[in-house]
N, C-alpha and C positions, 0 to 999 in steps of 0.2 A: 223633428228630424235631428239625429245626433251628428256631431261633427267630430271627426277623428282627432284633430289637433286639440280641440277643447276637451274632449274625453281624456286625452293624455295628460293635459294640465290638471284636470280634476283628480285623476289617479295619482299624480305626483304629490299633490297637496293632501290627499287622503292618508298619506304615510305619516303625517304629523298630527298629533292629538291637540297640541297646544299652539296658540297663536304666536307665542314668542318663537317657537321653532319655525312656524310658517314665515314669520318676518325674516328670520335668518336665511331661510331658503330663498325668499324673495330678493334679499340683498345679494345672495350668491348669483342669482339670475342676471344681475346687472352686468356681469362679465360677458354675457351673450348679446348685449345691446349693440346693434349696428349703429355706430357713432356717426352723427351728422357731420358733414363737411364743415370745418371751422369757419369757412367763409359764409356759411348759412346760419351761424349763431348770431343772428341779427334780429331786430324788432319785427321784421317781416315774417319770421318763422316762429316767433315766441307765442306760446299759448296764453291767452288772457284768462284770468280767473284762477290761476294756480297759485298755491301758497309759495312754492319754490319756482325757480326759473326753469322753464321747459321749452325746448325747441323741437319741432317735428318737420320733416321734409318727406316728400314722396316722389317716386318716379314711376313711369309706366314703361315696362319692358316686355315686348312680345304679348301685349294685351293683358298683362298682369301687373298689379301694383306692389311696389316694394317701398318700405319706409326706412328712414334713419332718424335718430333722435338723440337728445342728450338732456341732462338735467344737472343742477347743482346739488341735488339731494339723492343720496345713494338708494334709498328705498324707492324713490320715484323712478330711478333708472331700472330697477327690477320690475316695476309695474309696466313701464314702457316696453321692456323686453317681452313681457307676457302679452301685452296688447299687440305688438308687432308680430309675434309668433302666431297669434290667433287670427290676425287679419291679412297679413301679406301673402303674396303668391296666389292671389285670387283675382278674378276680373273685377273691374270697378263696380259692376252691378251686384256681384256677389257680396262685396264689402258693404255697399249701401243697404242691402237687405239682410246682412248677417245679424243673427241674434247672439249676442255675446253672453250666453247663459252660464259660462264657466265662472263668471264673477260672483253670481249669487251662489252657485254650487260650492265654491270654496270659501264663501263668506267674506270676500274681499271688501266690498262696499261697506258692510256693517262694521268692519274692523279698522276703518280709516277715520281720521278726524273729519268733521264736516267740510272744512276748507280743502283738505286733500281729496275728499270724495268729489267735491265740485270740480276740482282740477282734473280728475280722471274723466268725468263727464265731458268737460270742455275739450280734453285731448281726443276722446273718441269722436266727438262732433267734428273736430278739425280733420281727423283722419278720414272720416266719411266724406267731408267736403272735398278733400283732395280726390277721392275716388269719384265723386259726382262730377267734378270738373273734368276728370279724364274721360268719363263716360259720355259727356256732352261733346267733347272734342272728337271722340271716335265716331259720332253719328254723322 
């Protein structure tokens, strides 16, 4: 099943032939990142396993999950903005079950260093854990 948000992301990245241009676009997306409350830039919100420092927080609003995040690396901010765009505004269960196929479609994972790729996996896992926690609270 296709997902409208992910299809839009794939279409945006298809405009670029070369990964240097895609990196530039990714960096420009960092401007769209919903920045985490500075009070939440603590060890409790940090993502373990990332090459750079990454913080992610989530809130449940009217049954939908919304994220905020920050990083000390600009390219990671762009990746976070993409992940948030693809995942937020959905129910916790939708997020838990969401297939993030856009990452393979745009070649994101294969164009990141192994440590940065591991950080992306750890970030997605944490974002899903927030959603899972919200879904158990709702029951």
